[in-house]
C-alpha positions as semicolon CSV with decimal commas, in nm:
position;residue;x (nm);y (nm);z (nm)
1;M;5,077;3,469;1,787
2;R;4,866;3,363;2,088
3;V;4,664;3,686;2,062
4;L;4,599;3,624;1,691
5;I;4,482;3,265;1,755
6;I;4,245;3,376;2,035
7;A;4,106;3,655;1,819
8;A;4,056;3,424;1,522
9;S;3,884;3,164;1,742
10;W;3,654;3,425;1,889
11;L;3,561;3,553;1,543
12;L;3,497;3,197;1,421
13;M;3,272;3,113;1,716
14;S;3,086;3,439;1,671
15;Y;3,030;3,357;1,304
16;I;2,908;3,006;1,379
17;S;2,665;3,114;1,648
18;Y;2,548;3,431;1,474
19;G;2,181;3,424;1,394
20;Q;2,118;3,090;1,566
21;F;1,865;3,091;1,848
22;E;1,653;2,863;2,066
23;V;1,278;2,839;2,018
24;K;1,099;2,649;2,294
25;G;0,765;2,645;2,471
26;T;0,470;2,440;2,594
27;V;0,144;2,323;2,439
28;K;-0,173;2,305;2,647
29;D;-0,550;2,272;2,625
30;A;-0,704;2,620;2,590
31;D;-1,006;2,527;2,803
32;T;-0,855;2,322;3,085
33;G;-0,491;2,427;3,081
34;E;-0,389;2,059;3,064
35;L;-0,047;2,007;2,907
36;L;-0,057;1,804;2,584
37;P;0,218;1,544;2,524
38;A;0,295;1,407;2,174
39;A;0,154;1,709;1,989
40;N;0,337;1,778;1,660
41;V;0,509;2,116;1,647
42;Y;0,631;2,245;1,309
43;L;0,876;2,531;1,258
44;G;0,938;2,576;0,889
45;E;1,044;2,234;0,761
46;K;1,138;2,101;1,106
47;V;0,902;1,906;1,326
48;V;0,929;1,782;1,686
49;P;0,676;1,623;1,924
50;T;0,606;1,763;2,269
51;D;0,738;1,559;2,561
52;G;0,545;1,418;2,856
53;Q;0,507;1,767;3,004
54;G;0,389;1,925;2,681
55;R;0,724;2,091;2,614
56;F;0,902;2,140;2,281
57;Q;1,234;2,287;2,178
58;F;1,409;2,380;1,852
59;D;1,784;2,439;1,869
60;K;2,008;2,639;1,633
61;V;1,723;2,822;1,461
62;E;1,855;3,079;1,216
63;E;1,728;3,434;1,226
64;G;1,428;3,490;1,001
65;E;1,052;3,462;0,957
66;Y;0,881;3,127;1,012
67;V;0,535;2,977;1,041
68;L;0,487;2,790;1,370
69;K;0,221;2,519;1,337
70;V;0,092;2,283;1,605
71;T;-0,139;1,986;1,545
72;F;-0,291;1,736;1,785
73;I;-0,574;1,487;1,731
74;G;-0,898;1,628;1,867
75;Y;-0,787;1,993;1,847
76;D;-0,801;2,265;1,584
77;P;-0,465;2,323;1,409
78;Y;-0,272;2,624;1,542
79;E;-0,068;2,858;1,321
80;Q;0,141;3,162;1,411
81;E;0,384;3,376;1,213
82;L;0,707;3,397;1,409
83;N;0,990;3,644;1,352
84;V;1,298;3,491;1,513
85;T;1,550;3,756;1,613
86;G;1,644;3,602;1,947
87;D;1,557;3,316;2,183
88;Q;1,183;3,247;2,209
89;N;0,979;3,095;2,493
90;L;0,621;3,038;2,377
91;E;0,295;2,914;2,524
92;V;0,058;2,760;2,271
93;A;-0,306;2,698;2,363
94;L;-0,498;2,456;2,140
95;T;-0,874;2,481;2,107
96;P;-1,057;2,147;2,123
97;D;-1,205;2,050;1,786
98;V;-1,574;1,997;1,834
99;Y;-1,591;1,789;1,514
100;M;-1,498;1,427;1,449
101;T;-1,165;1,377;1,269
102;D;-1,072;1,141;0,986
103;E;-0,813;0,961;1,198
104;V;-1,090;0,758;1,366
105;I;-1,144;0,572;1,037
106;V;-0,799;0,407;1,043
107;S;-0,710;0,409;1,414
108;A;-0,839;0,053;1,473
109;T;-0,584;-0,102;1,234
110;R;-0,284;0,119;1,312
111;A;0,004;0,110;1,556
112;N;0,113;0,403;1,773
113;D;0,402;0,488;2,004
114;K;0,251;0,261;2,271
115;T;0,240;-0,038;2,033
116;P;0,536;-0,283;2,056
117;T;0,584;-0,332;1,684
118;T;0,815;-0,192;1,418
119;F;0,655;0,072;1,198
120;T;0,714;0,385;0,991
121;V;0,467;0,665;0,918
122;V;0,499;0,857;0,592
123;N;0,320;1,193;0,608
124;R;0,171;1,403;0,330
125;E;0,478;1,625;0,292
126;E;0,703;1,322;0,241
127;I;0,459;1,167;-0,006
128;E;0,446;1,487;-0,213
129;E;0,825;1,517;-0,210
130;N;0,867;1,166;-0,356
131;N;0,557;1,154;-0,577
132;L;0,681;1,197;-0,934
133;G;0,397;1,005;-1,097
134;Q;0,544;0,660;-1,042
135;D;0,342;0,387;-0,871
136;L;0,316;0,393;-0,492
137;P;0,593;0,132;-0,431
138;F;0,844;0,383;-0,570
139;V;0,709;0,658;-0,343
140;L;0,791;0,428;-0,049
141;N;1,122;0,304;-0,187
142;W;1,332;0,493;0,072
143;T;1,160;0,339;0,377
144;P;1,346;0,068;0,578
145;S;1,352;-0,297;0,464
146;L;1,147;-0,223;0,151
147;V;1,261;-0,288;-0,207
148;T;1,070;-0,230;-0,530
149;T;1,041;-0,391;-0,873
150;S;0,924;-0,254;-1,206
151;D;0,846;-0,476;-1,507
152;A;0,890;-0,186;-1,748
153;G;1,195;-0,052;-1,564
154;A;1,058;0,301;-1,518
155;G;0,841;0,265;-1,206
156;V;0,522;0,305;-1,412
157;G;0,290;0,017;-1,501
158;Y;0,335;-0,316;-1,328
159;T;0,536;-0,252;-1,011
160;G;0,572;-0,440;-0,686
161;L;0,744;-0,435;-0,350
162;R;0,890;-0,663;-0,087
163;I;0,925;-0,602;0,286
164;R;1,195;-0,798;0,468
165;G;1,216;-1,017;0,160
166;S;0,846;-1,112;0,172
167;D;0,666;-1,080;-0,161
168;A;0,345;-0,891;-0,233
169;T;0,123;-1,192;-0,155
170;R;0,240;-1,179;0,207
171;I;0,199;-0,803;0,262
172;N;-0,140;-0,685;0,387
173;V;-0,257;-0,360;0,225
174;T;-0,562;-0,156;0,326
175;I;-0,702;0,178;0,211
176;N;-0,898;0,345;0,492
177;G;-0,909;0,007;0,667
178;V;-1,060;-0,170;0,362
179;P;-0,853;-0,461;0,218
180;L;-0,687;-0,399;-0,118
181;N;-0,516;-0,738;-0,170
182;D;-0,668;-0,955;-0,440
183;S;-0,867;-1,222;-0,258
184;E;-0,739;-1,511;-0,472
185;S;-0,374;-1,433;-0,551
186;Q;-0,339;-1,216;-0,235
187;G;-0,117;-0,983;-0,438
188;V;-0,163;-0,608;-0,488
189;F;-0,181;-0,460;-0,838
190;W;-0,083;-0,094;-0,791
191;V;-0,127;-0,039;-1,164
192;D;-0,505;-0,052;-1,108
193;I;-0,501;0,267;-0,895
194;P;-0,234;0,485;-1,059
195;D;-0,143;0,816;-0,888
196;I;-0,322;0,711;-0,567
197;A;-0,035;0,886;-0,386
198;S;-0,179;1,223;-0,497
199;S;-0,494;1,148;-0,293
200;T;-0,318;1,002;0,012
201;E;-0,284;1,187;0,343
202;N;-0,047;0,945;0,516
203;I;0,077;0,587;0,507
204;Q;0,178;0,357;0,791
205;I;0,410;0,066;0,714
206;Q;0,436;-0,206;0,977
207;R;0,715;-0,459;0,934
208;G;0,668;-0,817;1,046
209;V;0,330;-0,948;1,162
210;G;0,226;-0,611;1,308
211;T;-0,111;-0,546;1,469
212;S;-0,438;-0,712;1,365
213;T;-0,587;-0,573;1,047
214;N;-0,851;-0,667;0,790
215;G;-0,792;-0,897;0,495
216;A;-0,504;-1,126;0,405
217;G;-0,243;-1,230;0,660
218;A;0,055;-0,997;0,711
219;F;0,363;-1,217;0,677
220;G;0,616;-0,954;0,578
221;G;0,436;-0,638;0,675
222;T;0,131;-0,419;0,636
223;I;0,076;-0,100;0,439
224;N;-0,211;0,112;0,565
225;L;-0,316;0,410;0,349
226;Q;-0,539;0,694;0,463
227;T;-0,678;0,902;0,178
228;N;-0,739;1,279;0,184
229;T;-0,857;1,417;0,516
230;K;-1,047;1,734;0,602
231;Q;-0,888;2,052;0,464
232;Q;-0,981;2,381;0,625
233;K;-0,917;2,595;0,317
234;P;-1,013;2,546;-0,051
235;Y;-0,740;2,457;-0,298
236;G;-0,678;2,369;-0,660
237;E;-0,377;2,215;-0,828
238;V;-0,255;2,134;-1,176
239;I;0,054;1,913;-1,205
240;N;0,227;1,840;-1,534
241;S;0,561;1,664;-1,541
242;F;0,770;1,452;-1,774
243;G;1,073;1,228;-1,745
244;S;1,283;0,960;-1,909
245;F;1,140;0,711;-2,159
246;D;0,873;0,962;-2,267
247;T;0,699;0,945;-1,930
248;W;0,426;1,205;-1,873
249;R;0,203;1,280;-1,577
250;H;-0,099;1,512;-1,577
251;T;-0,294;1,565;-1,253
252;L;-0,587;1,797;-1,185
253;G;-0,706;1,823;-0,824
254;F;-0,937;2,038;-0,614
255;G;-1,077;2,074;-0,263
256;T;-1,358;2,294;-0,136
257;G;-1,227;2,337;0,217
258;L;-1,490;2,341;0,491
259;I;-1,832;2,456;0,374
260;D;-2,053;2,585;0,655
261;D;-1,796;2,434;0,895
262;K;-1,937;2,086;0,825
263;W;-1,898;1,980;0,462
264;T;-1,596;1,919;0,245
265;F;-1,533;1,773;-0,102
266;N;-1,213;1,666;-0,280
267;G;-1,147;1,538;-0,630
268;R;-0,869;1,438;-0,870
269;L;-0,820;1,325;-1,229
270;S;-0,488;1,180;-1,346
271;K;-0,335;1,050;-1,666
272;I;0,009;0,888;-1,678
273;T;0,180;0,749;-1,989
274;S;0,524;0,597;-2,041
275;D;0,716;0,407;-2,308
276;G;0,909;0,222;-2,037
277;Y;1,276;0,127;-2,036
278;I;1,205;-0,225;-2,165
279;D;1,112;-0,257;-2,533
280;R;0,742;-0,204;-2,602
281;A;0,667;-0,187;-2,227
282;T;0,426;0,103;-2,266
283;S;0,171;0,216;-2,009
284;D;-0,146;0,419;-2,052
285;L;-0,299;0,482;-1,710
286;N;-0,607;0,684;-1,613
287;S;-0,741;0,732;-1,261
288;Y;-0,984;0,937;-1,053
289;Y;-1,069;1,015;-0,690
290;L;-1,375;1,186;-0,540
291;S;-1,473;1,221;-0,175
292;G;-1,735;1,407;0,023
293;G;-1,761;1,431;0,400
294;F;-1,989;1,558;0,674
295;Y;-1,816;1,653;0,999
296;G;-2,046;1,691;1,298
297;K;-1,972;1,729;1,666
298;N;-2,013;1,357;1,732
299;T;-2,064;1,221;1,380
300;L;-1,849;1,174;1,072
301;V;-1,991;1,048;0,742
302;K;-1,758;1,018;0,444
303;A;-1,815;0,874;0,096
304;I;-1,517;0,795;-0,129
305;I;-1,503;0,678;-0,492
306;F;-1,174;0,606;-0,666
307;G;-1,036;0,380;-0,935
308;G;-0,839;0,347;-1,254
309;K;-0,821;0,209;-1,607
310;E;-0,489;0,070;-1,731
311;R;-0,358;-0,068;-2,059
312;T;-0,005;-0,197;-2,013
313;Y;0,211;-0,382;-2,263
314;Q;0,331;-0,703;-2,102
315;S;0,692;-0,739;-1,993
316;W;0,634;-0,998;-1,722
317;Y;0,877;-1,262;-1,842
318;G;1,203;-1,080;-1,766
319;T;1,535;-1,064;-1,950
320;P;1,778;-1,360;-1,968
321;E;2,107;-1,311;-1,785
322;A;2,298;-1,384;-2,106
323;V;2,131;-1,085;-2,273
324;L;2,213;-0,857;-1,980
325;E;2,578;-0,964;-1,994
326;N;2,594;-0,952;-2,376
327;D;2,705;-1,317;-2,369
328;A;2,672;-1,430;-2,734
329;E;2,731;-1,797;-2,651
330;G;2,480;-1,786;-2,368
331;I;2,222;-1,617;-2,593
332;E;2,258;-1,899;-2,846
333;A;2,202;-2,148;-2,564
334;V;1,880;-1,965;-2,466
335;I;1,766;-1,985;-2,828
336;A;1,846;-2,356;-2,853
337;N;1,684;-2,451;-2,522
338;N;1,358;-2,254;-2,553
339;G;1,237;-2,346;-2,902
340;V;1,201;-1,985;-3,011
341;S;1,094;-1,868;-3,357
342;D;1,329;-1,702;-3,604
343;A;1,185;-1,359;-3,514
344;Q;1,232;-1,424;-3,141
345;A;1,587;-1,546;-3,201
346;E;1,672;-1,226;-3,389
347;N;1,515;-1,025;-3,106
348;L;1,735;-1,205;-2,851
349;R;2,050;-1,136;-3,053
350;T;1,988;-0,766;-3,120
351;A;1,765;-0,612;-2,848
352;G;2,033;-0,565;-2,580
353;R;1,950;-0,481;-2,218
354;T;1,601;-0,354;-2,310
355;F;1,499;-0,699;-2,443
356;N;1,134;-0,801;-2,410
357;W;1,020;-1,156;-2,496
358;Y;0,683;-1,038;-2,623
359;M;0,664;-0,906;-2,980
360;Y;0,293;-0,921;-3,070
361;E;0,167;-0,560;-3,095
362;D;-0,133;-0,610;-2,862
363;E;0,033;-0,827;-2,596
364;V;-0,137;-0,611;-2,333
365;D;-0,300;-0,619;-1,993
366;D;-0,628;-0,421;-2,004
367;Y;-0,809;-0,381;-1,673
368;Q;-1,040;-0,143;-1,488
369;Q;-1,110;-0,133;-1,117
370;D;-1,356;0,093;-0,928
371;H;-1,374;0,129;-0,549
372;Y;-1,669;0,259;-0,344
373;Q;-1,641;0,327;0,030
374;L;-1,881;0,469;0,289
375;H;-1,745;0,543;0,637
376;V;-1,956;0,635;0,938
377;S;-1,804;0,723;1,277
378;Q;-2,008;0,809;1,586
379;Q;-1,896;0,913;1,932
380;L;-2,143;0,723;2,149
381;M;-2,020;0,879;2,475
382;P;-1,700;1,061;2,577
383;D;-1,500;0,736;2,606
384;F;-1,657;0,532;2,325
385;T;-1,629;0,577;1,948
386;A;-1,784;0,342;1,692
387;N;-1,691;0,304;1,323
388;V;-1,865;0,116;1,043
389;S;-1,746;0,110;0,681
390;L;-1,922;-0,037;0,379
391;H;-1,725;-0,109;0,064
392;Y;-1,762;-0,248;-0,289
393;T;-1,496;-0,303;-0,557
394;Y;-1,571;-0,397;-0,916
395;G;-1,288;-0,519;-1,138
396;R;-1,297;-0,642;-1,497
397;G;-1,050;-0,691;-1,775
398;Y;-0,819;-0,927;-1,961
399;Y;-0,470;-0,987;-2,084
400;E;-0,420;-1,068;-2,452
401;Q;-0,161;-1,313;-2,587
402;F;-0,033;-1,431;-2,923
403;R;0,033;-1,805;-2,914
404;E;0,240;-1,986;-3,177
405;D;0,156;-2,342;-3,281
406;D;-0,071;-2,432;-2,989
407;D;-0,242;-2,774;-3,002
408;F;-0,618;-2,777;-3,057
409;E;-0,661;-3,029;-2,777
410;D;-0,531;-2,770;-2,528
411;Y;-0,850;-2,575;-2,600
412;S;-1,086;-2,874;-2,636
413;L;-1,116;-2,797;-3,006
414;P;-1,138;-3,052;-3,290
415;N;-0,852;-3,093;-3,535
416;V;-0,893;-2,924;-3,873
417;I;-0,915;-3,163;-4,169
418;I;-0,845;-3,025;-4,515
419;G;-0,863;-3,299;-4,778
420;D;-0,617;-3,567;-4,669
421;T;-0,437;-3,333;-4,427
422;T;-0,510;-3,320;-4,055
423;I;-0,398;-3,003;-3,881
424;T;-0,353;-3,047;-3,505
425;S;-0,220;-2,704;-3,407
426;T;-0,248;-2,339;-3,499
427;D;-0,126;-1,987;-3,427
428;L;-0,391;-1,800;-3,231
429;I;-0,468;-1,494;-3,019
430;R;-0,644;-1,544;-2,689
431;R;-0,776;-1,331;-2,406
432;R;-0,793;-1,443;-2,045
433;W;-1,057;-1,255;-1,848
434;L;-1,135;-1,183;-1,486
435;D;-1,467;-1,027;-1,384
436;N;-1,493;-0,990;-1,007
437;H;-1,686;-0,832;-0,723
438;F;-1,554;-0,767;-0,371
439;Y;-1,781;-0,625;-0,101
440;G;-1,842;-0,625;0,271
441;F;-1,804;-0,415;0,584
442;T;-1,550;-0,334;0,854
443;Y;-1,626;-0,223;1,208
444;S;-1,457;-0,107;1,527
445;L;-1,550;0,011;1,875
446;E;-1,283;0,206;2,063
447;Y;-1,272;0,274;2,437
448;Q;-1,015;0,510;2,583
449;K;-1,000;0,628;2,942
450;E;-0,712;0,697;3,179
451;K;-0,479;0,394;3,164
452;W;-0,689;0,187;2,923
453;N;-0,719;0,184;2,548
454;A;-0,921;-0,101;2,396
455;I;-1,040;-0,163;2,040
456;L;-1,286;-0,430;1,928
457;G;-1,283;-0,454;1,550
458;G;-1,305;-0,677;1,247
459;A;-1,461;-0,727;0,906
460;Y;-1,671;-0,957;0,689
461;N;-1,585;-0,961;0,318
462;I;-1,716;-1,156;0,019
463;Y;-1,536;-1,213;-0,311
464;E;-1,693;-1,344;-0,631
465;G;-1,461;-1,396;-0,927
466;D;-1,533;-1,527;-1,279
467;H;-1,233;-1,655;-1,479
468;F;-1,278;-1,732;-1,848
469;G;-1,083;-1,740;-2,174
470;E;-1,167;-1,652;-2,531
471;I;-0,997;-1,715;-2,866
472;I;-1,035;-1,399;-3,075
473;W;-0,834;-1,515;-3,380
474;A;-0,690;-1,841;-3,511
475;E;-0,504;-1,922;-3,832
476;F;-0,696;-2,252;-3,855
477;A;-1,018;-2,337;-3,677
478;A;-1,321;-2,565;-3,705
479;G;-1,630;-2,615;-3,494
480;T;-1,585;-2,292;-3,295
481;S;-1,665;-1,923;-3,315
482;I;-1,487;-1,601;-3,221
483;E;-1,500;-1,521;-2,847
484;E;-1,629;-1,867;-2,761
485;R;-1,506;-1,955;-2,414
486;Y;-1,259;-2,239;-2,398
487;Y;-1,252;-2,238;-2,016
488;D;-1,479;-2,090;-1,751
489;N;-1,457;-2,119;-1,372
490;T;-1,548;-1,932;-1,057
491;G;-1,372;-1,852;-0,733
492;D;-1,580;-1,751;-0,428
493;K;-1,431;-1,651;-0,095
494;N;-1,580;-1,549;0,241
495;D;-1,344;-1,386;0,493
496;F;-1,449;-1,302;0,850
497;N;-1,228;-1,173;1,129
498;T;-1,268;-1,012;1,467
499;F;-0,997;-0,882;1,699
500;L;-0,953;-0,725;2,041
501;K;-0,658;-0,496;2,109
502;V;-0,584;-0,370;2,460
503;N;-0,314;-0,132;2,579
504;Y;-0,275;-0,080;2,955
505;Q;-0,047;0,180;3,115
506;I;0,111;-0,014;3,402
507;T;0,329;0,277;3,522
508;N;0,414;0,620;3,385
509;K;0,685;0,459;3,173
510;L;0,573;0,099;3,117
511;S;0,271;-0,017;2,912
512;A;0,148;-0,363;2,813
513;F;-0,015;-0,458;2,483
514;G;-0,232;-0,756;2,390
515;D;-0,399;-0,834;2,057
516;L;-0,616;-1,141;1,988
517;Q;-0,764;-1,214;1,645
518;Y;-0,989;-1,490;1,516
519;R;-1,022;-1,532;1,139
520;N;-1,232;-1,772;0,931
521;V;-1,177;-1,818;0,557
522;R;-1,386;-2,026;0,317
523;Y;-1,281;-2,063;-0,047
524;D;-1,461;-2,248;-0,328
525;I;-1,342;-2,305;-0,687
526;A;-1,558;-2,469;-0,955
527;G;-1,559;-2,504;-1,334
528;I;-1,310;-2,575;-1,613
529;D;-0,951;-2,450;-1,572
530;N;-0,744;-2,304;-1,858
531;D;-0,567;-2,640;-1,902
532;Q;-0,910;-2,807;-1,942
533;R;-0,906;-2,974;-1,599
534;L;-1,231;-2,997;-1,406
535;L;-1,208;-2,797;-1,085
536;G;-1,402;-2,869;-0,768
537;I;-1,222;-2,733;-0,462
538;S;-1,360;-2,631;-0,122
539;A;-1,147;-2,528;0,174
540;D;-1,229;-2,388;0,516
541;Y;-0,973;-2,245;0,761
542;D;-0,996;-2,118;1,119
543;F;-0,703;-1,908;1,245
544;F;-0,614;-1,773;1,590
545;N;-0,353;-1,496;1,578
546;P;-0,230;-1,372;1,920
547;K;0,017;-1,087;1,981
548;F;0,168;-0,959;2,308
549;G;0,431;-0,704;2,402
550;L;0,568;-0,429;2,628
551;V;0,677;-0,069;2,569
552;Y;0,910;0,119;2,806
553;S;0,918;0,496;2,747
554;L;1,231;0,692;2,832
555;D;1,049;1,017;2,746
556;A;0,786;1,138;2,499
557;N;1,036;1,105;2,213
558;S;1,197;0,764;2,270
559;N;1,112;0,414;2,393
560;F;1,213;0,048;2,395
561;Y;0,967;-0,221;2,283
562;A;0,943;-0,599;2,253
563;S;0,668;-0,828;2,123
564;Y;0,588;-1,182;2,016
565;S;0,324;-1,258;1,751
566;I;0,175;-1,553;1,567
567;A;0,005;-1,520;1,229
568;N;-0,156;-1,768;0,991
569;R;-0,222;-1,740;0,619
570;E;-0,435;-1,946;0,380
571;P;-0,297;-2,077;0,046
572;V;-0,349;-1,869;-0,267
573;R;-0,551;-1,978;-0,573
574;S;-0,253;-2,128;-0,758
575;D;-0,158;-2,335;-0,450
576;F;-0,500;-2,501;-0,458
577;I;-0,506;-2,556;-0,835
578;D;-0,148;-2,682;-0,874
579;S;-0,136;-2,904;-0,565
580;P;-0,251;-3,268;-0,596
581;A;-0,376;-3,251;-0,235
582;R;-0,518;-2,974;-0,021
583;P;-0,223;-2,750;0,076
584;E;-0,152;-2,671;0,439
585;H;-0,183;-2,316;0,565
586;E;0,129;-2,118;0,659
587;T;0,225;-2,009;1,010
588;L;0,467;-1,735;1,113
589;R;0,607;-1,674;1,461
590;N;0,755;-1,325;1,486
591;L;0,977;-1,184;1,763
592;E;1,043;-0,808;1,759
593;A;1,261;-0,596;1,989
594;G;1,376;-0,243;1,924
595;F;1,442;0,118;2,014
596;R;1,298;0,429;1,848
597;K;1,370;0,798;1,898
598;R;1,241;1,110;1,725
599;T;1,391;1,459;1,760
600;T;1,380;1,789;1,576
601;N;1,646;1,693;1,325
602;Y;1,639;1,314;1,298
603;Q;1,459;0,988;1,363
604;L;1,639;0,678;1,486
605;Q;1,507;0,322;1,480
606;A;1,698;0,006;1,556
607;N;1,535;-0,334;1,590
608;Y;1,600;-0,706;1,605
609;Y;1,352;-0,948;1,451
610;L;1,314;-1,322;1,412
611;M;1,057;-1,452;1,163
612;D;1,011;-1,829;1,192
613;Y;0,801;-1,980;0,909
614;K;0,623;-2,316;0,907
615;N;0,478;-2,475;0,590
616;Q;0,588;-2,179;0,382
617;L;0,446;-2,237;0,035
618;G;0,636;-2,198;-0,294
619;T;0,834;-1,897;-0,401
620;Y;0,652;-1,601;-0,549
621;R;0,561;-1,606;-0,916
622;R;0,407;-1,326;-1,115
623;A;0,038;-1,344;-1,028
624;K;-0,168;-1,323;-1,344
625;R;-0,508;-1,250;-1,200
626;C;-0,691;-1,288;-1,534
627;G;-0,625;-1,656;-1,580
């Protein structure tokens, strides 16, 4: 019996270890022979960074053919076909890339392994794996501390996200370092740039205050998108997919690869449609992306145009709990307490879990937004790199509403007199418009040498928004005409910030980080509001946002970090309009401490955070920008 057990064990161990080998090696500079730490080494679908001595290792690699790929900023990508039939010990030499790389565009606003903050990087492969045509929040749904919402219930149309419980108005979002948050509501409307994930190279999510960035204050986190980068080879793609609730996605994309080793162009057209899970919550979304870049030895110039046109049936108001629970008594209470019409009452009783309050056939949000960006990066000398970006965003559109029995006085309209009868209210259809312009520039100057890395950056942005409303139909009317404006007001905002980030390597394992930001915000509102109030609001804020921390590296793959940060945030448009007095700004004090480790097969992050708010303004409400 003992002989049989030994033999069986030996056979089992042989089976388990059969065809599993070790692939290891080093990565170095082809010109100088210098070992390169933190290079990314890919073997098939596995990836591992090199350690402090430029070494990498893959364990338990099955026998077969693989493509070994190595990438490192400032070097040409390396590829090698590898036939694994036994243990491998390789030496990879990377050739310095004589051309500027796209990473310099976003480096000023991003964290790295030497930054004492909590962050996650989502690469292109992960984006493609999760990109099924839904809005970007659903592509990021699996990342830590992030939850998503969808008005239509299908992830297409109006969607949102929260990080650590903070709503969209407290999450800073940039695309190539340019702010995306709406200047007035400070929210992000992903529906305006549908399928942006198909033109995104990578995304960094910082949780908590994070590092200094451009635009609105980061109270729950930051999301930093980098769009398509330089591709060496030409490509073309056609994507057609469909899913539940008659959801369709059609994407056509192309890239020229490098032309004459200096020029590259990329483009995309997308159309996404969906009926939505909620009744009538349809979406019809169109978007585009086009970029062209020049890559010189010391110069990078890149122009990017992208945008979208959306028409989305409104389902903002939600579904009553009684409807979700099929509570007949509770549904009757909703009917009694909300003064609904007979048609709305019947809808409440019969719609079920897909209930939508809105029943008018054109209760839609119709909006178009176009973005223009020009990025210029110049290496001034070996240790200095400068970046300047110009940007302009043009948005325009409306949401349409059917209103039952609204009073004329709510629109500054005269009552209708027919014979001896005075009519004081009417059914009507109205549109609330927003026509806005957002433009400015961002800048950074980066110095990196030996133990020092310093970045001086910032931005100056201007927002000009026109809010107005029109009545396009009324059952009764007098003394007015179709599309006459019943309210009209403006919102103008100037936003300037400058920051200095410094990272100093104290010892081989310990580094210190400091980040100081000054931000000035001026906001002016003037005109007639939609409730006929006269608006005249001016506010000016000066913010100082310091951040400090330490990082202790165990090796190239793992470290401990701790930081303390202070951030300030101005009130949003509705805070100014709804408050009888000027609202106070918000302040957040954020303590972070954590551990992170990355290996061939897994990534591990564990962190403690304390977010202490002062003067936190009201809870988040759906931000209707066109109003």
